[in-house]
N, C-alpha and C positions, 0 to 999 in steps of 0.2 A: 579492380572493377568487379570481380566476381568472387564468390565463395564456392568452392568445389564440393560436391557430394560424390563420393566414389561409388561406383556400381560394380559389384563383384562378378557378375556374369555378363556375357556379351548381350547387348541390347540392340534390337533392330531400330532402324530409323522410324519405321511405322510405330513401334512401341513408344519411342521418344515423342513423336508428334502427338500421339494420343495423350500422353502425360502433359506435354506442354500446353495443349489446348484446354486442359482442365485446371491449369495453374491459376491461382488468384492474381488479380491485377497488380498486387503489391510486389510481385517478383517477375523476372524474365528468365526463362530457361534457354540454355544453349547446349549443343551436343558437338563437342570437338574432341578428336583423338579417342573416340569411343567412350567419353565420360560426359556426364551431365554437369553443367555449370549453372549456378544460380547467381544472377546479377542482382546486386543490391539496388534498392531504390536510390536514385541519384540525389545529390544535394543541390542547393541553389546555385553555388558557384559552378558546378558541373554543367547544369542546364544553361547558365549564362554564357559559358564558353561555347556551347553548341549554337546558341542563338546568335552570338557574335559572329561565328563562322558562317551561319546562314545569311546574315546581312552582307558580309563581305562577298559571298558567292553571288547573291542576288544583284548586288551593285555592279560587279564585274562581268558576270555571266548570267544575264536574265533568261537565257535559253536552258538553264539547268535548274533542277529542283534538289534541295537537300532534305532527304526523307529521314525521319526519326522513327524508330521502331520497326523498320522493314527487315524481315528475316531473309537470310540468304542461304542457299544450298552451297556449301563449300567443301573443300578437300577432294581427294581422289574419288571419282565416280559419284560425286555429290553426296557422300555419306555423312557429311557434317552439317550442322545447322547453327548459324551464328546470327545474332542480332546486334550489329554494330550500333554505336551511339548515333551515327549518322551515315547515310549513303548518298553520294552525289551521282546523279544520273540525268539524262536528258528529260526535259519537261514532260510530265505525264507518263514516264517510262514504265512505272509499275501499275498503272491503271489496269484493272482486270486481273492482276496477279493475286494469288492467295497470300497466306501468311509467310510462306517460304518460297521466294522467287529464285529463279536461275540467276546467277551473277552476270551473265552475258549482258553487255550494255552498261553495266555499272562502271563509272569512271574512277571513283574514289570511295574508300571506306574510311571512317573516322572513329577513333577510340580516344576517350578522355579518361585518364586514370582516376581511381577513386579511393586511394589509400588502403587498398585491401592487401591482405597477406599474400595472395596469389597473383598480384598484378604483374610481377616479373615474369612468371611462367606464362600466364595467359596473354597479356597485352604485348609483351616484348618478344615472345618466342612462338607460342602456339598460333596465335592469330595471324601474325605476318606470314608464317609458313602456310597456313590454310588459305589466306587471301591470295598469296602469290601463286600457289598451286592452282587456284581457281581462275587465274589470268586477269584478276582485277588490276588495272594499270597502276593505281596509286593507293598507298595506305598511309594515312596521316595519323600519327600518334602524338597527342598533346599530353605530355607527361608532367603531372603536377608534383610528383615526387622529386624529380630532378630539375624541374623548371626548364624543360626543353620541349622543342617541337621537332619531331623526326619525320622526314618524308622518305618513304620507301617507294622506289620506282623500278621499272624494268622487271616485271614478274618472271619467275622461273617456274614454269609449269611442271618440269620434270622432277625437280627436287623440292620444290616449294620455296617460299620466301621471295626475296627480291635481290637483284644484283647490285643496285645502286641505293645507298642509304646516306642521307644528309641530315645531320643533327645541328640545331641552332639553339642557343639560349633564349629564354624569354627576353624580349626587348630587341632582338635582331629581326631583320626582314628575312622571310622564307619564301621561296618560290615553289609552288606546286606546278611542276612542269607539264608539258603536253601529255595528255589531251586536255588538261584543265587550263593551264597558263594563267594562274592567279598568283599574285604576290601578296603576302600577308605581313603586315606590321604587327608583331607580337608583343609590343610594349604593354598593352592593356592586360595581357594574361598574368602579369605580375600581381595584379589586384585580386586574383582568384585562387591563390594558394594559401595554405596554412602557414 
């Protein structure tokens, strides 16, 4: 999903936010584990998956909104900044928030892999650690490399990550447990992989 640019000296969150606010619209910057990550522009299949998920959420839980492009303050003491592919929260939850909102009230974050060289490190390791440490109840990883959907639940704020992880192959039904309570039929996801 991202291409990393290493930064050799310690950068403050304020410095990162200044850089991120000046970035062109063609890239999205994140700041996790003290490093700046540059997210590539997504492809049509990636966007179709996020739109598919938005429809499923709206049909099942019309009281929730699936936000795209909402930045979150993550990691210990909110020193990280992530822009998940989608954030599920109560309707109008982020109204009045800036580019980088506190994750409190976020019910689920979603990442869809994008065939990048650093997908394993970022989407499968760093982001679940940051999201779990931030107390976000669910992390849904739609992994186009392995044709799987992984639901991370029961966040561990002390060490980061999640205590419960369930992975299913595309085509199987997947439950996003409470506080979401949505079952997803992932058969259609087979159409959106290379």
